[in-house]
C-alpha positions as a printed Julia matrix, in Angstrom:
287×3 Matrix{Float64}:
 -21.51  -69.66  61.05
 -24.83  -67.79  62.87
 -26.34  -64.67  61.95
 -24.92  -61.39  63.79
 -26.46  -60.16  67.02
 -29.23  -57.71  66.15
 -30.2   -54.53  68.76
 -31.71  -54.82  71.95
 -35.62  -53.16  70.8
 -37.37  -51.66  73.33
 -40.9   -50.96  73.18
 -40.52  -47.45  72.58
 -38.28  -48.47  69.41
 -40.45  -50.18  67.46
 -42.29  -47.46  65.6
 -41.8   -46.2   62.18
 -38.34  -44.84  63.12
 -36.78  -48.16  63.66
 -34.85  -50.01  66.07
 -32.57  -48.0   68.82
 -28.98  -47.71  67.16
 -26.31  -49.59  68.06
 -22.82  -48.59  67.31
 -21.32  -50.55  64.81
 -19.5   -49.25  61.51
 -21.62  -48.79  58.69
 -21.77  -51.69  56.28
 -21.09  -52.86  53.06
 -23.39  -53.25  49.9
 -22.78  -55.19  46.93
 -22.71  -58.08  44.88
 -21.56  -60.86  46.92
 -18.74  -62.21  45.2
 -16.24  -59.41  45.34
 -13.63  -59.34  47.89
 -13.79  -56.51  50.28
 -12.24  -53.19  49.94
 -10.78  -51.45  52.71
 -12.22  -48.19  52.25
 -16.09  -47.01  51.12
 -16.35  -44.8   48.28
 -19.17  -42.09  48.69
 -22.91  -43.45  48.76
 -23.78  -44.26  44.79
 -27.03  -42.01  44.04
 -29.32  -42.37  41.25
 -31.8   -40.05  40.48
 -35.0   -41.66  38.98
 -37.52  -40.13  36.71
 -40.07  -38.12  38.09
 -43.23  -39.71  36.03
 -44.08  -43.29  37.46
 -43.42  -46.08  35.86
 -45.63  -49.18  35.34
 -44.71  -51.58  38.19
 -42.99  -54.91  36.62
 -45.38  -57.27  35.57
 -45.41  -60.28  38.25
 -45.53  -57.99  41.3
 -48.3   -57.71  43.27
 -50.61  -54.21  44.04
 -50.51  -55.3   47.57
 -48.3   -57.33  49.28
 -50.36  -59.1   51.67
 -51.97  -60.91  48.02
 -52.17  -64.65  47.92
 -49.65  -66.0   45.72
 -51.12  -68.03  43.07
 -51.09  -72.35  43.8
 -49.12  -73.12  40.47
 -45.42  -71.1   41.2
 -44.02  -69.72  37.98
 -40.3   -70.48  36.39
 -39.85  -67.14  37.08
 -41.44  -64.3   39.22
 -40.28  -60.97  40.4
 -43.09  -59.5   43.42
 -42.52  -57.48  46.17
 -41.27  -59.25  49.63
 -43.37  -59.84  52.58
 -42.43  -60.63  56.3
 -42.86  -64.31  55.41
 -39.74  -63.74  52.89
 -37.49  -62.58  55.6
 -36.03  -66.11  57.09
 -35.33  -67.09  53.23
 -33.78  -64.27  52.1
 -31.59  -63.57  55.56
 -30.0   -67.06  54.89
 -29.14  -65.78  51.37
 -27.58  -62.61  52.73
 -25.83  -64.5   55.76
 -23.92  -66.67  53.27
 -23.11  -63.99  50.75
 -21.79  -61.27  53.1
 -20.17  -63.18  56.08
 -18.54  -65.51  53.65
 -16.83  -62.06  52.11
 -16.85  -59.37  54.7
 -17.83  -60.93  57.87
 -21.04  -58.57  58.4
 -24.71  -58.5   57.4
 -25.92  -55.51  56.19
 -29.47  -56.35  57.81
 -29.67  -59.18  61.05
 -33.06  -61.44  60.84
 -35.06  -58.97  63.19
 -34.15  -55.9   61.1
 -35.2   -57.65  57.67
 -38.21  -58.31  59.13
 -38.35  -54.96  60.17
 -38.18  -53.45  57.04
 -40.39  -55.97  55.55
 -42.94  -55.16  57.7
 -42.92  -51.52  57.38
 -42.36  -50.93  53.44
 -42.61  -54.23  51.67
 -43.06  -51.92  48.84
 -39.59  -50.71  48.68
 -38.32  -54.44  48.07
 -38.02  -56.91  45.49
 -37.26  -60.18  44.7
 -36.58  -62.84  42.24
 -38.49  -66.06  42.77
 -37.79  -69.5   40.81
 -40.0   -72.28  41.33
 -41.2   -70.32  44.24
 -37.91  -69.95  46.21
 -36.06  -66.77  46.79
 -32.7   -66.58  44.1
 -31.62  -62.44  44.64
 -33.41  -59.78  46.56
 -33.02  -56.03  47.38
 -34.28  -54.58  50.73
 -35.48  -50.92  50.72
 -36.7   -48.42  52.69
 -36.97  -44.27  52.63
 -34.57  -41.59  53.58
 -35.32  -37.77  54.14
 -31.45  -36.9   54.04
 -29.29  -35.61  51.64
 -26.32  -37.99  52.32
 -26.48  -41.18  54.22
 -25.76  -41.48  58.16
 -25.24  -44.44  60.75
 -29.28  -43.87  61.38
 -29.79  -44.43  57.91
 -28.92  -48.21  58.75
 -31.7   -48.97  60.59
 -34.87  -46.34  59.86
 -37.35  -45.94  57.77
 -38.63  -42.4   57.66
 -42.04  -42.55  55.67
 -41.94  -38.7   54.31
 -38.6   -39.45  52.57
 -38.11  -38.99  48.95
 -34.81  -40.95  48.79
 -35.05  -44.88  48.2
 -32.21  -46.26  50.3
 -30.81  -49.51  49.33
 -29.72  -51.66  52.3
 -29.16  -54.72  50.51
 -28.81  -56.94  47.09
 -27.98  -60.17  47.24
 -27.66  -63.49  45.05
 -28.1   -66.6   46.31
 -24.92  -69.0   45.68
 -26.14  -71.16  43.12
 -27.36  -68.25  40.67
 -24.19  -66.07  40.58
 -22.33  -65.24  37.61
 -25.44  -65.07  35.92
 -26.78  -61.44  35.55
 -29.76  -61.86  37.81
 -28.28  -59.02  40.16
 -27.87  -56.63  37.29
 -31.74  -58.14  36.25
 -32.97  -57.09  39.31
 -31.46  -53.81  40.06
 -32.55  -52.62  36.33
 -36.1   -53.62  37.22
 -36.09  -52.42  41.23
 -34.91  -49.08  39.53
 -38.13  -49.12  37.69
 -40.14  -50.03  40.56
 -38.86  -47.71  43.03
 -39.56  -44.92  40.46
 -43.57  -46.15  40.35
 -43.67  -44.77  44.04
 -45.11  -41.32  43.61
 -43.06  -40.23  46.62
 -39.2   -41.33  45.59
 -37.16  -39.53  43.18
 -33.63  -41.1   43.81
 -32.23  -43.97  44.88
 -29.01  -43.81  47.45
 -26.86  -46.69  48.49
 -23.17  -47.05  49.96
 -20.91  -49.82  48.2
 -16.96  -50.55  48.44
 -14.92  -48.92  46.0
 -14.58  -51.46  43.67
 -18.24  -51.54  42.77
 -18.47  -47.99  41.98
 -18.04  -49.21  38.23
 -20.97  -51.7   38.35
 -23.27  -49.36  39.86
 -22.15  -46.21  37.4
 -23.7   -48.68  35.1
 -27.35  -48.26  35.49
 -27.37  -44.61  34.97
 -28.16  -45.96  31.47
 -30.85  -48.76  34.05
 -28.6   -51.5   32.28
 -30.78  -52.59  29.83
 -27.87  -53.87  27.45
 -27.76  -56.12  30.36
 -31.06  -57.31  30.47
 -31.2   -57.45  26.99
 -28.41  -59.82  26.47
 -29.91  -61.99  29.03
 -33.21  -62.23  27.51
 -31.67  -63.45  24.38
 -29.85  -65.94  25.89
 -32.78  -67.31  26.83
 -34.69  -67.25  24.09
 -31.73  -68.82  22.08
 -31.52  -71.47  24.66
 -35.45  -72.45  23.67
 -34.49  -73.14  19.9
 -34.07  -77.04  19.44
 -31.08  -76.91  17.61
 -28.95  -74.11  19.27
 -26.97  -75.51  22.18
 -24.45  -72.43  22.29
 -23.9   -69.12  22.18
 -20.21  -67.39  20.38
 -19.01  -64.06  19.93
 -15.95  -62.07  19.58
 -14.99  -58.83  21.69
 -12.23  -56.38  22.47
 -10.04  -57.76  25.25
 -12.01  -55.02  27.57
 -15.36  -56.23  27.24
 -14.14  -59.92  28.37
 -15.28  -59.56  32.04
 -18.87  -57.81  31.04
 -19.07  -61.27  28.91
 -18.23  -63.31  31.7
 -21.18  -62.45  33.67
 -23.43  -63.91  31.75
 -21.76  -67.54  31.33
 -19.0   -66.95  28.49
 -16.07  -67.99  28.48
 -12.74  -67.3   26.82
 -11.71  -69.73  23.93
  -8.62  -67.66  22.78
  -7.44  -65.24  20.25
 -10.12  -64.94  17.37
  -8.99  -65.91  13.44
 -10.78  -62.78  12.8
  -8.98  -59.74  12.77
 -10.07  -55.99  11.51
  -7.67  -53.67  10.56
  -5.49  -53.75  13.57
  -7.94  -54.98  15.9
  -8.15  -58.07  17.81
 -10.45  -59.93  19.36
 -11.19  -62.78  22.38
 -13.08  -65.63  21.02
 -15.99  -66.6   23.7
 -18.45  -69.16  23.91
 -21.48  -69.87  26.43
 -23.31  -72.97  26.87
 -27.16  -72.23  26.34
 -28.22  -75.23  28.6
 -28.98  -73.5   31.72
 -30.6   -70.53  29.96
 -33.17  -73.16  28.25
 -34.59  -74.09  31.48
 -35.3   -70.4   32.71
 -37.41  -69.65  29.34
 -40.95  -70.57  30.57
 -42.65  -67.35  31.72
 -38.77  -65.38  32.09
 -40.93  -61.93  31.21
 -42.43  -62.31  34.4
């Protein structure tokens, strides 16, 4: 299926304020594998710490900085206009197959990556993007139709337009890791004091979990990489309460049935995870 039709940009509309507005409904932001909900939630807001945070390692200070000739296994960096076509293909496959709409068309992706590349972040594996976030600045308390296509340089709110994961890397916690790093990165921008997005109702709990910045998710993901690098270790096993099964499934764990261990009246589900895939990601995982 081809990309969505872009807006017809006039010469007067190519400035900082973005392309001319088209009359289209608000588009949905969320992790691609969740089916579209019929209702939209109110915009989710994440307040960022006012003190600057260090940029995640692997993100260059200048988006125009040349890439290294030897590509790391894993690299986090700001996106550039040259990345637009690659990340749009990920976005198109992720969103059109679920909701029929993309948050951004290709022209809009290029537009934001030209105006405000410092408000984007991508995770690259062997030089190819696998997860990305594109954002811009907004200067009003709430999102409006205009906020879908405008960048307001004097704004103090980071508006997250799109978060998408390549189909080959889903259900591995990569979206959570990148969002956590993005909030750190955006918090390091002097003008940014909060982040705003809109999502389907079903995704509200996912984004609410980042009030704690998802540190448990990041640590578990790193632990699985670490354990996968041990020559003798082939899988990870744990037991958890039934309510936590979906959380661990995001990291590649699969239910093996009721656990033989019982603690008082508590029963558990035994979860297994193969570490073969995690071992391949171990090199340079902290970049």
